[in-house]
N, CA, C and O of each residue as an XYZ file, in Angstrom:
496
protein
N     -38.669    -35.578    -77.837
C     -38.881    -36.879    -77.217
C     -40.230    -36.889    -76.502
O     -40.582    -35.933    -75.811
N     -40.978    -37.972    -76.672
C     -42.301    -38.098    -76.073
C     -42.194    -38.335    -74.572
O     -41.253    -38.963    -74.089
N     -43.170    -37.823    -73.856
C     -43.222    -38.026    -72.405
C     -43.447    -39.506    -72.117
O     -44.093    -40.207    -72.896
N     -42.917    -39.970    -71.004
C     -43.079    -41.366    -70.602
C     -44.570    -41.671    -70.469
O     -45.317    -40.910    -69.854
N     -44.990    -42.786    -71.048
C     -46.388    -43.195    -70.939
C     -47.293    -42.568    -71.980
O     -48.482    -42.883    -72.019
N     -46.761    -41.678    -72.839
C     -47.587    -41.056    -73.873
C     -48.028    -42.104    -74.881
O     -47.220    -42.899    -75.362
N     -49.287    -42.096    -75.187
C     -49.824    -43.026    -76.186
C     -50.294    -42.207    -77.371
O     -51.306    -41.509    -77.308
N     -49.552    -42.306    -78.429
C     -49.897    -41.593    -79.640
C     -50.900    -42.363    -80.468
O     -51.364    -43.433    -80.074
N     -51.232    -41.804    -81.631
C     -52.231    -42.437    -82.500
C     -51.885    -43.870    -82.894
O     -52.778    -44.712    -82.991
N     -50.617    -44.158    -83.119
C     -50.238    -45.521    -83.516
C     -50.504    -46.515    -82.392
O     -51.025    -47.601    -82.644
N     -50.158    -46.167    -81.171
C     -50.387    -47.065    -80.039
C     -51.888    -47.240    -79.772
O     -52.353    -48.329    -79.434
N     -52.626    -46.148    -79.930
C     -54.076    -46.233    -79.731
C     -54.697    -47.128    -80.798
O     -55.573    -47.942    -80.503
N     -54.236    -46.974    -82.048
C     -54.737    -47.815    -83.138
C     -54.409    -49.287    -82.886
O     -55.253    -50.158    -83.096
N     -53.184    -49.563    -82.437
C     -52.789    -50.949    -82.137
C     -53.655    -51.527    -81.027
O     -54.094    -52.674    -81.115
N     -53.903    -50.744    -79.984
C     -54.753    -51.222    -78.889
C     -56.154    -51.538    -79.394
O     -56.758    -52.532    -78.991
N     -56.665    -50.689    -80.275
C     -57.986    -50.931    -80.858
C     -57.982    -52.237    -81.660
O     -58.904    -53.041    -81.527
N     -56.958    -52.455    -82.487
C     -56.868    -53.678    -83.289
C     -56.815    -54.912    -82.396
O     -57.470    -55.913    -82.688
N     -56.039    -54.854    -81.305
C     -55.955    -55.994    -80.390
C     -57.297    -56.259    -79.728
O     -57.674    -57.412    -79.522
N     -58.017    -55.196    -79.395
C     -59.348    -55.361    -78.799
C     -60.297    -56.035    -79.778
O     -61.054    -56.929    -79.398
N     -60.260    -55.611    -81.033
C     -61.116    -56.234    -82.050
C     -60.738    -57.700    -82.255
O     -61.604    -58.548    -82.469
N     -59.439    -57.989    -82.189
C     -58.977    -59.376    -82.294
C     -59.538    -60.213    -81.143
O     -59.945    -61.358    -81.342
N     -59.557    -59.639    -79.947
C     -60.118    -60.330    -78.788
C     -61.615    -60.560    -78.914
O     -62.108    -61.630    -78.558
N     -62.348    -59.564    -79.421
C     -63.785    -59.742    -79.636
C     -64.038    -60.828    -80.683
O     -64.937    -61.655    -80.525
N     -63.247    -60.820    -81.742
C     -63.376    -61.835    -82.792
C     -63.097    -63.228    -82.221
O     -63.817    -64.178    -82.527
N     -62.061    -63.352    -81.396
C     -61.734    -64.642    -80.785
C     -62.862    -65.097    -79.874
O     -63.222    -66.274    -79.882
N     -63.427    -64.187    -79.088
C     -64.549    -64.530    -78.227
C     -65.725    -65.048    -79.040
O     -66.363    -66.032    -78.666
N     -66.008    -64.382    -80.153
C     -67.118    -64.795    -81.014
C     -66.846    -66.152    -81.653
O     -67.728    -67.009    -81.697
N     -65.630    -66.345    -82.147
C     -65.305    -67.568    -82.877
C     -65.194    -68.799    -81.983
O     -65.537    -69.904    -82.404
N     -64.722    -68.618    -80.763
C     -64.366    -69.773    -79.938
C     -65.255    -70.000    -78.720
O     -65.135    -71.033    -78.060
N     -66.139    -69.066    -78.409
C     -66.907    -69.172    -77.164
C     -68.408    -69.113    -77.421
O     -68.955    -68.051    -77.718
N     -69.064    -70.257    -77.304
C     -70.513    -70.324    -77.513
C     -71.253    -69.449    -76.507
O     -72.256    -68.823    -76.850
N     -70.767    -69.401    -75.270
C     -71.426    -68.571    -74.250
C     -71.376    -67.102    -74.633
O     -72.348    -66.374    -74.429
N     -70.251    -66.657    -75.187
C     -70.132    -65.262    -75.611
C     -71.122    -64.970    -76.744
O     -71.757    -63.916    -76.755
N     -71.252    -65.893    -77.686
C     -72.211    -65.687    -78.784
C     -73.637    -65.616    -78.248
O     -74.426    -64.787    -78.701
N     -73.972    -66.467    -77.300
C     -75.306    -66.457    -76.703
C     -75.563    -65.131    -75.979
O     -76.619    -64.521    -76.143
N     -74.595    -64.700    -75.186
C     -74.761    -63.448    -74.434
C     -74.724    -62.235    -75.352
O     -75.374    -61.230    -75.064
N     -73.985    -62.306    -76.442
C     -73.989    -61.223    -77.427
C     -75.364    -61.133    -78.085
O     -75.872    -60.039    -78.330
N     -75.959    -62.284    -78.368
C     -77.324    -62.294    -78.910
C     -78.310    -61.669    -77.945
O     -79.191    -60.909    -78.346
N     -78.156    -61.993    -76.670
C     -79.000    -61.383    -75.641
C     -78.784    -59.864    -75.620
O     -79.742    -59.097    -75.527
N     -77.532    -59.444    -75.707
C     -77.214    -58.011    -75.675
C     -77.801    -57.270    -76.872
O     -78.230    -56.123    -76.745
N     -77.821    -57.918    -78.028
C     -78.379    -57.294    -79.233
C     -79.865    -56.996    -79.043
O     -80.390    -56.051    -79.631
N     -80.536    -57.793    -78.230
C     -81.948    -57.556    -77.934
C     -82.096    -56.573    -76.764
O     -82.867    -55.616    -76.842
N     -81.354    -56.820    -75.689
C     -81.530    -56.077    -74.441
C     -81.085    -54.614    -74.561
O     -81.744    -53.726    -74.020
N     -79.993    -54.360    -75.253
C     -79.467    -52.988    -75.302
C     -80.426    -52.038    -76.023
O     -80.786    -51.007    -75.455
N     -80.857    -52.348    -77.261
C     -81.811    -51.421    -77.890
C     -83.138    -51.327    -77.129
O     -83.732    -50.254    -77.029
N     -83.594    -52.470    -76.593
C     -84.841    -52.468    -75.832
C     -84.710    -51.606    -74.583
O     -85.623    -50.854    -74.244
N     -83.569    -51.715    -73.897
C     -83.344    -50.893    -72.710
C     -83.284    -49.408    -73.030
O     -83.779    -48.584    -72.262
N     -82.680    -49.065    -74.162
C     -82.632    -47.658    -74.573
C     -84.020    -47.138    -74.923
O     -84.319    -45.962    -74.718
N     -84.861    -48.016    -75.448
C     -86.215    -47.620    -75.815
C     -87.139    -47.537    -74.591
O     -87.933    -46.604    -74.470
N     -87.029    -48.519    -73.685
C     -87.939    -48.584    -72.541
C     -87.529    -47.691    -71.376
O     -88.380    -47.274    -70.589
N     -86.249    -47.395    -71.257
C     -85.795    -46.571    -70.144
C     -86.315    -45.153    -70.251
O     -86.314    -44.552    -71.326
N     -86.757    -44.631    -69.126
C     -87.245    -43.253    -69.067
C     -86.165    -42.400    -68.418
O     -86.017    -42.402    -67.196
N     -85.434    -41.693    -69.207
C     -84.338    -40.877    -68.695
C     -83.027    -41.631    -68.748
O     -82.979    -42.852    -68.895
N     -81.966    -40.854    -68.621
C     -80.621    -41.404    -68.777
C     -80.293    -42.480    -67.738
O     -79.680    -43.491    -68.081
N     -80.683    -42.285    -66.493
C     -80.319    -43.259    -65.459
C     -81.038    -44.593    -65.647
O     -80.444    -45.652    -65.439
N     -82.286    -44.549    -66.029
C     -82.992    -45.812    -66.296
C     -82.395    -46.518    -67.498
O     -82.205    -47.735    -67.480
N     -82.100    -45.763    -68.535
C     -81.484    -46.367    -69.722
C     -80.158    -47.026    -69.349
O     -79.859    -48.137    -69.788
N     -79.374    -46.335    -68.542
C     -78.090    -46.883    -68.097
C     -78.295    -48.147    -67.254
O     -77.568    -49.127    -67.414
N     -79.279    -48.120    -66.364
C     -79.554    -49.282    -65.504
C     -80.001    -50.497    -66.318
O     -79.785    -51.634    -65.899
N     -80.613    -50.270    -67.464
C     -81.081    -51.375    -68.295
C     -80.007    -51.872    -69.265
O     -80.001    -53.044    -69.639
N     -79.112    -50.990    -69.665
C     -78.123    -51.323    -70.707
C     -76.782    -51.763    -70.121
O     -76.177    -52.713    -70.617
N     -76.315    -51.094    -69.086
C     -74.983    -51.355    -68.535
C     -74.758    -52.814    -68.146
O     -73.699    -53.358    -68.458
N     -75.710    -53.472    -67.476
C     -75.451    -54.869    -67.103
C     -75.148    -55.772    -68.297
O     -74.371    -56.717    -68.162
N     -75.734    -55.508    -69.452
C     -75.458    -56.336    -70.631
C     -73.997    -56.194    -71.055
O     -73.347    -57.183    -71.394
N     -73.483    -54.962    -71.035
C     -72.074    -54.748    -71.362
C     -71.165    -55.413    -70.325
O     -70.117    -55.959    -70.668
N     -71.572    -55.362    -69.064
C     -70.776    -55.994    -68.010
C     -70.744    -57.514    -68.178
O     -69.711    -58.146    -67.957
N     -71.872    -58.091    -68.566
C     -71.916    -59.539    -68.803
C     -70.952    -59.920    -69.925
O     -70.200    -60.886    -69.797
N     -70.971    -59.170    -71.015
C     -70.068    -59.460    -72.134
C     -68.611    -59.330    -71.714
O     -67.775    -60.160    -72.072
N     -68.313    -58.284    -70.952
C     -66.940    -58.085    -70.478
C     -66.499    -59.229    -69.577
O     -65.391    -59.746    -69.720
N     -67.359    -59.622    -68.655
C     -67.015    -60.707    -67.739
C     -66.852    -62.021    -68.497
O     -65.981    -62.824    -68.161
N     -67.674    -62.246    -69.509
C     -67.556    -63.484    -70.287
C     -66.217    -63.526    -71.019
O     -65.589    -64.582    -71.089
N     -65.777    -62.402    -71.560
C     -64.475    -62.359    -72.221
C     -63.352    -62.619    -71.217
O     -62.413    -63.356    -71.517
N     -63.442    -62.023    -70.040
C     -62.431    -62.265    -69.002
C     -62.457    -63.719    -68.541
O     -61.406    -64.326    -68.334
N     -63.654    -64.276    -68.380
C     -63.772    -65.675    -67.988
C     -63.147    -66.584    -69.044
O     -62.448    -67.541    -68.713
N     -63.400    -66.283    -70.298
C     -62.816    -67.084    -71.383
C     -61.299    -66.963    -71.393
O     -60.595    -67.936    -71.662
N     -60.795    -65.764    -71.098
C     -59.343    -65.576    -71.034
C     -58.748    -66.397    -69.895
O     -57.701    -67.022    -70.062
N     -59.409    -66.400    -68.740
C     -58.948    -67.201    -67.604
C     -58.920    -68.673    -67.991
O     -57.940    -69.373    -67.736
N     -60.003    -69.136    -68.608
C     -60.067    -70.549    -68.997
C     -58.970    -70.916    -69.992
O     -58.376    -71.990    -69.892
N     -58.698    -70.031    -70.950
C     -57.661    -70.310    -71.942
C     -56.286    -70.410    -71.289
O     -55.503    -71.304    -71.612
N     -55.995    -69.493    -70.373
C     -54.695    -69.513    -69.699
C     -54.577    -70.751    -68.813
O     -53.538    -71.411    -68.798
N     -55.636    -71.062    -68.080
C     -55.613    -72.236    -67.203
C     -55.398    -73.505    -68.030
O     -54.609    -74.370    -67.649
N     -56.096    -73.615    -69.152
C     -55.947    -74.806    -69.995
C     -54.542    -74.906    -70.583
O     -54.021    -76.008    -70.753
N     -53.933    -73.778    -70.893
C     -52.570    -73.768    -71.433
C     -51.553    -74.157    -70.367
O     -50.655    -74.959    -70.621
N     -51.696    -73.595    -69.195
C     -50.725    -73.804    -68.122
C     -50.913    -75.155    -67.454
O     -49.939    -75.805    -67.075
N     -52.168    -75.582    -67.307
C     -52.452    -76.799    -66.560
C     -53.468    -77.652    -67.313
O     -54.646    -77.675    -66.957
N     -53.009    -78.365    -68.369
C     -53.959    -79.163    -69.151
C     -54.610    -80.300    -68.350
O     -55.744    -80.687    -68.633
N     -53.899    -80.830    -67.360
C     -54.503    -81.871    -66.525
C     -55.312    -81.195    -65.414
O     -55.071    -80.042    -65.059
N     -56.275    -81.946    -64.879
C     -57.128    -81.366    -63.846
C     -56.316    -81.055    -62.591
O     -55.500    -81.855    -62.134
N     -56.569    -79.871    -62.056
C     -56.018    -79.476    -60.759
C     -57.114    -78.710    -60.036
O     -57.847    -77.936    -60.652
N     -57.226    -78.926    -58.733
C     -58.280    -78.287    -57.955
C     -58.265    -76.770    -58.117
O     -59.322    -76.159    -58.276
N     -57.090    -76.156    -58.080
C     -57.013    -74.696    -58.218
C     -57.415    -74.232    -59.617
O     -58.033    -73.179    -59.770
N     -57.067    -75.011    -60.625
C     -57.470    -74.680    -61.992
C     -58.995    -74.720    -62.109
O     -59.606    -73.824    -62.692
N     -59.592    -75.756    -61.557
C     -61.046    -75.864    -61.567
C     -61.704    -74.736    -60.804
O     -62.729    -74.204    -61.230
N     -61.112    -74.369    -59.670
C     -61.648    -73.276    -58.872
C     -61.593    -71.962    -59.654
O     -62.549    -71.188    -59.628
N     -60.488    -71.706    -60.343
C     -60.354    -70.476    -61.130
C     -61.432    -70.409    -62.211
O     -62.057    -69.368    -62.415
N     -61.641    -71.522    -62.896
C     -62.666    -71.558    -63.939
C     -64.059    -71.359    -63.355
O     -64.870    -70.613    -63.903
N     -64.332    -72.030    -62.243
C     -65.647    -71.903    -61.606
C     -65.902    -70.475    -61.130
O     -67.018    -69.969    -61.251
N     -64.891    -69.835    -60.599
C     -65.056    -68.471    -60.108
C     -65.276    -67.492    -61.267
O     -66.050    -66.543    -61.140
N     -64.600    -67.722    -62.390
C     -64.856    -66.894    -63.563
C     -66.288    -67.048    -64.047
O     -66.947    -66.069    -64.395
N     -66.756    -68.274    -64.065
C     -68.137    -68.542    -64.452
C     -69.114    -67.895    -63.466
O     -70.140    -67.350    -63.872
N     -68.798    -67.956    -62.198
C     -69.659    -67.344    -61.179
C     -69.748    -65.832    -61.366
O     -70.804    -65.244    -61.131
N     -68.651    -65.195    -61.785
C     -68.665    -63.750    -62.030
C     -69.667    -63.406    -63.136
O     -70.399    -62.422    -63.033
N     -69.694    -64.209    -64.179
C     -70.658    -63.993    -65.266
C     -72.074    -64.176    -64.733
O     -72.963    -63.379    -65.034
N     -72.284    -65.223    -63.944
C     -73.603    -65.491    -63.381
C     -74.084    -64.331    -62.512
O     -75.240    -63.920    -62.608
N     -73.204    -63.806    -61.668
C     -73.573    -62.678    -60.793
C     -74.025    -61.478    -61.631
O     -74.978    -60.789    -61.268
N     -73.349    -61.233    -62.738
C     -73.733    -60.106    -63.585
C     -75.028    -60.381    -64.346
O     -75.787    -59.451    -64.619
N     -75.290    -61.631    -64.689
C     -76.589    -61.962    -65.276
C     -77.713    -61.732    -64.265
O     -78.793    -61.271    -64.634
N     -77.465    -62.050    -62.996
C     -78.444    -61.760    -61.941
C     -78.639    -60.247    -61.827
O     -79.767    -59.783    -61.664
N     -77.554    -59.478    -61.910
C     -77.657    -58.013    -61.886
C     -78.527    -57.520    -63.038
O     -79.349    -56.621    -62.856
N     -78.351    -58.100    -64.211
C     -79.163    -57.707    -65.361
C     -80.646    -57.942    -65.067
O     -81.480    -57.064    -65.291
N     -80.962    -59.129    -64.567
C     -82.365    -59.443    -64.243
C     -82.903    -58.523    -63.150
O     -84.034    -58.045    -63.232
N     -82.095    -58.282    -62.138
C     -82.501    -57.406    -61.044
C     -82.745    -55.979    -61.544
O     -83.735    -55.351    -61.171
N     -81.854    -55.476    -62.376
C     -82.014    -54.122    -62.909
C     -83.298    -54.005    -63.714
O     -84.066    -53.058    -63.548
N     -83.520    -54.979    -64.588
C     -84.730    -54.942    -65.402
C     -85.981    -55.057    -64.517
O     -86.973    -54.367    -64.750
N     -85.930    -55.921    -63.515
C     -87.075    -56.087    -62.625
C     -87.359    -54.831    -61.822
O     -88.518    -54.443    -61.673
N     -86.322    -54.191    -61.304
C     -86.527    -52.987    -60.486
C     -86.991    -51.796    -61.325
O     -87.796    -50.987    -60.862
N     -86.494    -51.686    -62.541
C     -86.874    -50.544    -63.369
C     -88.252    -50.762    -64.017
O     -89.100    -49.870    -63.998
N     -88.458    -51.925    -64.574
C     -89.690    -52.151    -65.332
C     -90.791    -52.850    -64.540
O     -91.965    -52.750    -64.898
N     -90.431    -53.552    -63.473
C     -91.428    -54.261    -62.673
C     -92.572    -53.389    -62.193
O     -93.734    -53.753    -62.378
N     -92.278    -52.237    -61.574
C     -93.377    -51.387    -61.107
C     -94.320    -50.930    -62.230
O     -95.521    -50.782    -62.004
N     -93.794    -50.712    -63.409
C     -94.647    -50.301    -64.545
C     -95.558    -51.449    -64.980
O     -96.720    -51.241    -65.327
N     -95.005    -52.668    -64.955
C     -95.799    -53.815    -65.399
C     -96.821    -54.244    -64.356
O     -97.905    -54.720    -64.693
N     -96.470    -54.072    -63.099
C     -97.356    -54.530    -62.020
C     -98.290    -53.446    -61.514
O     -99.288    -53.740    -60.856
N     -97.970    -52.182    -61.821
C     -98.744    -51.078    -61.253
C     -99.643    -50.443    -62.179
O    -100.345    -49.502    -61.810
């Protein structure tokens, strides 16, 4: 008998399939996700090329992954809110706005990271 909480290959494979389904849904249904994915396709390789050392590369690349993750979570929040509360409600609007704000904060982090890492090289 397997230990409680053990995740074997089948469960891991299922989790992977569900994750791919979520990425596909984000791509198919969310214009913002497609836009940010396009940005990531440029920023990630560029950050790996321009970063000097592992920490700089991480500082340039990680924010792009965080933006994509937050956008998927924001889209999930919006989908649930729309399902549960199709009519306008102040709390529903607040939840959507806060999800959007989380994405915005991470986009600011991306700009800040790029500015702090590459700014001195460009200006100095």
